[in-house]
N, C-alpha and C positions, 0 to 999 in steps of 0.2 A: 403489528411487528412480530408477534409470535408466529403468525402464519408465514410471514416473510422468512423468518429464521428457519422454521421447519422445512419449508420448501427449498430454501437456499442450501441448507445442510445436506439434503438429499441430493441436490444437483451437483454439489461440489465434493461429494464424499471421496471421489477418486483422486482428488487433488489435496487430500487431507494434510494438515500440518502437525507440528510437534508441541509437546507440553512441558511446562515448567511448574514448580511448586514452592509453597512457603507458608510457615506459620505466621500468625498476625498479631496485631496490636490494637488495643483500645486507645483512641487518641485523647481521652479525657485526662486532665491533670488531677492529682490528688486534691481532695477538698480540704479547705483550711479547717483548723480545729474549731469546733463549735459545740456548745452545749445544746443547741437547738436541733441539730441533726447529726446522725452518725457520719463518720468519714466515708468518702466514696471508695468502693472496692476497686483497687488497681492491680489485682493479682494477675490479670491477663496481660498487663502492659509489659513489653519487652524491656529487659535490662539494657542499660546504655553500654553495651559491650559490642565489639566488632564494628565494622564499617561496611558501607555499600559503595561500589563503583559501577555505575550503569553507563555502558557505551550505547548511546541512543542512535537509532536508525533514521529518524525523521527530523530534518531541520525545522520543518514548520511547527513541530510540537516542542521545540527546545525551551521556549519561555515557560510553557505550561509545566514541563518536567522540572525546571529549575525552581519554580515557585512551590511545587508539591514537595520536592526534596527539602527545601528550606523549612516548610511547615512540619514535616516529619521529624527533622532534627530538633526543632523547637519543642515538639511534643515528647520526644523520647531521649534526646541527647545523643542519638546514634548519627554519626556523620554520613551523609549521602552525597556523593559526588556524581554529577551528571556531565558527561562529555558527549557532544554531538558531532558525529562525523559529517564532513561536507557531503553534499548531495552527489551520489554516484561513486563515492570513495569509501564506502563502509568496509568492504572486505580488506582493502589495503590498510585502512586504519586499524581494523581489528587484528590483522596479522602483526602490525607494529606494536600494538598495545599488549597483546598476549605474550610478547617476548620480554616485557618489563617485569621487574620484581613485584610491583603493585599492579597486577593485571586486572581487567574488568572482572567483577564478580557476577555481573548480569549482562548478557549480551544477546544479540539477535542471531537466530539460526533459522532462516526462513524458508528453505527449500531443501530438496534431497541433496543437491550439490553441496550446499553449505554443511549439511549433516555429514556428508562423506568426509569433508575437511575437518570439521570441528567436533564430530561426535564423541571422540575420545575425551574431550574436555567437559562434556555435558553430564551433569548430575541427573540421576534417575529421580524424577519428581513424584513418582506414583504414590509414595507413602507420606507425602508432606501435607501439611494443613492447607497450603495454598492450592494444591491440586484438588483437594476435597471441595473447594469452592467452585470448581468448574462444572458446567452443565452438559458438556459434550466433549468427546474425544475427536470429533470429526475434523478438526483443524490442527490436530497435534501431530508431531513427528515422533516416530518410534525407532528404537534400536532393534536388532535382530531377535532379541529375546523378549520383546514387548516392553522394554523400558520406555518411559515417557521422557524423551530427551529434549523436547522443545514444545512450548505451550502456545498455541495460537490464541492470542489475547484479544483479537478483535476481528471483525469481518469488514471488508471494504468492497466498494464497487467503483468502476470507472467507465467513462464513456465520453460523449461530447457535451460539455456544459454549454447551455444556451442562455443568453440574455433575452428573455422574451419581450421585454419592453423595446429593445432596439430592433428585434426581429419585426415587431408590429409596426414600428416607426418606418421600417423599410417596405411596409405593405405586405408582409407575409405572416403566416400563422404556423405555429409549431405542428399543427395538425396536417399541414401539407407534406411534412417530411416523414416518409414511411420506408424509404430504401435509399440506396446510393443515387439512383437516378433523380429522385426528387430533392435529395440533399444537394446534389451538384447544381440542379436548376436554380434553387434558391441562392446558393453561395455565388454562383456565376453572376446572377442579377445584382446582388449586393456589391460584389467586387466591381462590376462595370459602372456602378453609380457611387463608388466610394467617395469621390471628391464632392459630389452633390450632397451625400448623406452625412458626411463627416465621420464615418467609421467604415471599417472593412468587414469582410466575412470572418476570416480566421485570425486569431492572434498568432504571433510568430512561432513557428515550429523549429525552435533553436536546437542546434546540435552541440552546443557547449555542454560540458559535463553536468551542469545543473539542470539541464533540460532533456538531454538525449535519451535518458531512460524511458521517457514517455513514448518513444518511437522504436527504440531497439528492444524494449521490453513490452510495454503495454500495447502499442500498435502492432508489434510483431506477434502478439498473442492471436490476432485475428487469423492469419494464414495457418498458424499452428493449431488453433482450436478446430478449424474446419477439417484440416487434414487428419488430425487425431480422431475426430468424430467419425469421419468416413472409415477409418481403419480400425476403430474400436481399440485405440491405444489406452492401456491402463497402467503402464510403467514406462520409465524412461527408455525411448528407442535409441538404438545405436546410430541410426540414419534417418533422415527425412527426405521427402521428395521435392518439397517446394511447390506442390500442386496448386496452391492458391496465392503464389507470389504475384501474379498479375493483378489480383484483387488488392494486395498490399500496395502495389505500385499505383493503382487507381486512386486510393484514398490519400496516399502520400503526395501524389501529384496535385490533388485538389487542395490539400493543406498548404502546399508551398507555391501555389499559383494564385489562389484567391485570398491574398494577404498582402500586407504592406511590405513584408520582408521576404525577398525572393533571391534566387541565385546563390552566389557564394556568401552573401551576407548571412545566410542561414547558419553557416558553420560556426559563427561566433555569437549568435543570438542566445541569450540566457533565459533561464527559467523565470527570473524576476521580471525580465523584459516582457515575456509572454503573459504572465499573470497580471502585470501592471497594465498592459494594454486592455485586458479584459475588465479589470477593476475600474479603469478610467473611461470606460464606454467607447473604446476605440475599435472593438471587435465584437461580433455577435457570438462567435463560436470559439471554444477553448477546450482542447482535449485534456482532461485530467480527472481526478477522482473525488470521492466523498470527503476525503481529508482536506480538501480545499474549502469546504463550506464555511467553516468558522471565519477564515480569513476574508472570504468574499463578503460576508455579512458585516464584519468589522470595518471593511472598506466602504460600507455604505450601500451596498446592493441589497435590495429588498428580497426577502425569501419568496414572496409571491411572483417575483420577476425571474426567478432562477428555475431551470429545469435541466435534467440530464437525459439525453437520448442515446440509443445504441450507436456504436461505431459501425456505420453501414459501409460496405466495400464491394457491393455488387454480387454477392453470393446468392444463388437461387434460393428463394424462400426466406430471405432475411427480413421480410416484413414481420415475421414472427419472432425475431430476435429480441432479447432483453439486454440488460446491462451486463458488463463483465464483472463477475462476483467471485471473491475468494479472499485469500490473505497471504502475505509473506511476513506478517508481523507475529513472530514467535519468540518467546523468551526462553533462554537457556541460562542455567546457573553453572558457573565455573567450579567444577569439583576439585580443581587443583588449588583453590583458595583455602585459607585457613578455616578450621571448624567454626571459629567465632564469626568470621566474615560470611561464611555460607549461611549460618543461622540468621545473621543480621539481614542478609539479602532476602531470605525466605520470609522473614518477618515483615520486611518492607513490602514485598510483593503482595502478601496477604492483606496488609493494610491498604494498599492501593486499590484492591478489588473489593474491599468490604466497607471502608470508611466513607463518610459523607463527602469529604474532600476528594478522595481518590475516585470514587464512582462518578462524581460530578464531572471531574476533569476528563475521565475516560469517555464518558458519553459525549461531551462537547468536542473532544479532539478526534476520537476514533470511531464513534457511532456504536452499533450494537456489539456487546461484548459477552462471551460465554461464561458468565459467572452468576451465581445465585442472587447477588445483591446489585447486579448491574441496573443502571437506569435506562429508560427508554430515551434515545436521542431525539432532539428536535430537528435534526438534519433532514431537509425536505428531499434530498437525493435518495435516501433510504426509502422514504414513502413512495417515491416514483419507481424504485426497483421493485417494491412490493406490488405496485399497480401492474407492472409488466407481467410479473409472475401470475398475479390473480387473473389476468386476461388470457393466460395459457401460453405466453411467450416463453421460449427456452432461454435458460441462463447460459451465457457465454462464460464457461469456466476458465480458470487461470492455467491454460496449457503451458505457459512459459515457466511454470514451476518445475518442469522436466528438463530445462535447459542445462546441458553439461558445462562445467566451468563457466558459469553464467556471465561473470564480468569480462572474461576474455572473449567469449563468443559475442557478447554485445559490443565490445570494443571493435571487433572486426566488422560488424554490421554498421556501426556508426562511421567508421572509416570509409566504407563503401558508399554509404549514403552521402557523405561529404563530397566524395569524388563525383557522385551522380549530380548533386545540385550545382556543382561547379562546372558542369558540362560533360561529365563522363558518361559511361555506359551503365545501363541497368544490369547488364550481365555481371558486373562487379558485385552488385547486391545479391544476385542469385548465388554467386560463388561463395560469398561470405556466409550466407544463410545456410546453404545445403552442405557444401564441402567443409565449411567452418564447423558445423555441427558434428560431422563425422570425425574430424580431426580432434576436436575437443573431447568428444566421447572416448576416442581411442587413447588419448593421453591420460584422461582421468581414470581409465580402467586398465592401464598398462600394468603388467605384472611387476 
């Protein structure tokens, strides 16, 4: 894992994220009075003052955060409220909540666009005890004067998740798939025999808000990554060319053809529908990320039957591609909160990344985390990401972190994809992608 993190950090340094900080707490209760042993030292335990309001970014981690918040309150007396935004609605929810008298004290600020919007609310974490627990700055986001405004608290990878047991039942092996051509050949064969096999190639590629981010964000990363690699882009560009949009079209067409959900039905297909199909053994392939691992195993899938392969889209040399690695998971602390609530939030954050309960949850839900006390995750997808890198494959970094006005740009892409699957023209997607980028950049940087 150390080798994976070291290599991954080098590969994604140009897409670095931002940092958050906090003093911490010992979760032990004071010992009862006893003549046999001295009372336990609780001098480091935070006083039960202030409160924490965390606006969570990931719906799939809601239950874990609620349980952890409850545990912390039991240990310290400090109230911790966790509110989870609906998938795809985080920025809208954050905007609404920040206008309230009791605004979030801890929130997500995951890319440069978000920092442009919310940077003035972000506390500089550099001198906090929380920040001192971090092992790297490479995923943190910074202010103009070097302030640590958002802390990248985990690393993630995404690609095409594979049910190897189903793949083998269909007469294929994961070793056959090394590029888009071989992926398409395997998927076409499975789809052609879906009625006979009892399962299809791909789970539903829904464009409902709970699912569309997988394609307007994560799949869109593929043409952005290759274009930016060609052009040596190291900061947010004002315009893009769409040079690799034909490759984007190729993989999107495969997703939406070799599947049980096609045409206009894709527009309303949900994320739960897609993950459910994969969990129930109705599809071999499912585009998603490392964050899905815990849920897949909980649903009964065996770790040895799961694999993640790169998103192949027909780019020359992609046989040497690895998984898409990076993060948009960055914590920021609201500096407009009261002094007591800021301190309570920083204490909670440090406890999360140092305590047994916190580090266990973080490893299970988020994988590798850049903190001194972080646990090594059991997630097999990270081991596979490590394998690709160890073999010399290049990491597909998160180029979408440069997207201007990210939610507005993605909304335009989703609208165009919806028109396309309903029988419209791919030209609409090109326009939304290229012209939409220029328009959003211009609006975001208007004087």
